C-alpha positions in Angstrom: -4.0 -133.2 49.4 -2.6 -135.6 46.8 -4.7 -138.4 45.3 -2.1 -141.0 46.2 -1.8 -139.8 49.8 -2.6 -142.5 52.4 -4.8 -139.9 54.1 -6.9 -139.0 51.0 -9.6 -141.6 51.6 -9.6 -142.1 55.3 -13.1 -142.3 56.8 -12.6 -139.0 58.7 -11.5 -137.2 55.5 -14.5 -138.6 53.6 -16.9 -137.3 56.4 -15.3 -133.8 56.1 -15.8 -133.8 52.4 -19.4 -134.9 52.7 -20.1 -132.3 55.4 -18.6 -129.5 53.3 -20.7 -130.6 50.4 -23.9 -130.5 52.5 -23.2 -127.0 53.8 -22.3 -125.8 50.3 -25.5 -127.5 48.9 -27.6 -125.7 51.6 -26.0 -122.4 50.7 -26.5 -122.8 46.9 -30.0 -124.3 46.8 -31.8 -122.3 49.5 -33.0 -118.7 49.0 -32.1 -116.5 51.9 -34.9 -114.8 53.9 -34.8 -111.0 54.1 -37.1 -109.3 56.7 -36.4 -105.9 55.2 -36.3 -104.1 51.9 -33.0 -105.2 50.3 -33.0 -102.1 48.0 -33.1 -99.7 51.0 -30.0 -97.9 52.4 -28.6 -100.5 54.9 -26.1 -99.5 57.5 -24.3 -101.3 60.3 -22.4 -99.8 63.3 -18.6 -100.4 63.3 -17.5 -97.4 65.5 -19.4 -95.4 62.8 -22.3 -96.1 60.5 -21.1 -98.1 57.4 -23.0 -99.1 54.4 -23.6 -102.9 54.2 -24.9 -105.4 51.6 -28.1 -107.4 52.5 -26.2 -110.6 53.4 -23.9 -108.9 55.9 -26.8 -106.7 57.2 -29.1 -109.7 58.0 -26.3 -111.5 60.0 -24.8 -108.4 61.8 -24.9 -108.8 65.5 -24.5 -105.1 66.3 -26.8 -102.1 65.7 -28.3 -101.8 62.3 -30.5 -99.3 60.5 -32.5 -99.1 57.4 -32.9 -95.7 55.7 -31.6 -93.9 58.8 -34.0 -95.6 61.2 -33.0 -98.2 63.8 -33.8 -101.8 62.8 -34.7 -104.4 65.4 -35.4 -107.4 63.2 -34.1 -110.9 63.3 -30.4 -111.8 63.2 -29.5 -114.8 61.0 -26.3 -116.9 60.9 -24.3 -115.9 57.8 -25.6 -117.4 54.6 -28.3 -119.5 56.3 -31.9 -119.1 57.3 -31.2 -120.2 60.9 -32.0 -117.4 63.4 -29.5 -116.4 66.0 -30.7 -115.9 69.6 -28.6 -112.8 70.2 -30.2 -109.5 71.3 -28.9 -106.4 69.5 -28.5 -103.4 71.8 -28.7 -99.8 70.6 -25.4 -97.8 70.6 -25.5 -94.1 71.1 -23.3 -92.2 68.6 -21.8 -88.7 68.9 -24.3 -87.4 66.4 -27.3 -88.4 68.6 
C-alpha cells in the first residue's frame, strides 16, 4: 500500500498493523516448548511416515512418532505455546 493512499492510515489499517506486530513479537520473543527430544527421529503420518522438523511435529494434528514409537503428547498451535484441544487418533499402516 502506498504511503499517500487515503487508506494507509485508517483506524482499521492501524489496528491490523498493530495486531500483526503483536503476533510477530510473540513469535520472536518467546521460546517454544518442546515435550520431546528435538534431536530424535521425528515423523508425521501423511499417507506414509514422513520426517518432520520439531516445529511442524509439535503442531501436527495427525499421528506422530518419535524414534519409531507412537507419540501421544500435546499438540500446540503453530509457532505458539498455546495447546490445542484436539485428540490425535492412531492410524494403522500397511506395515503394521
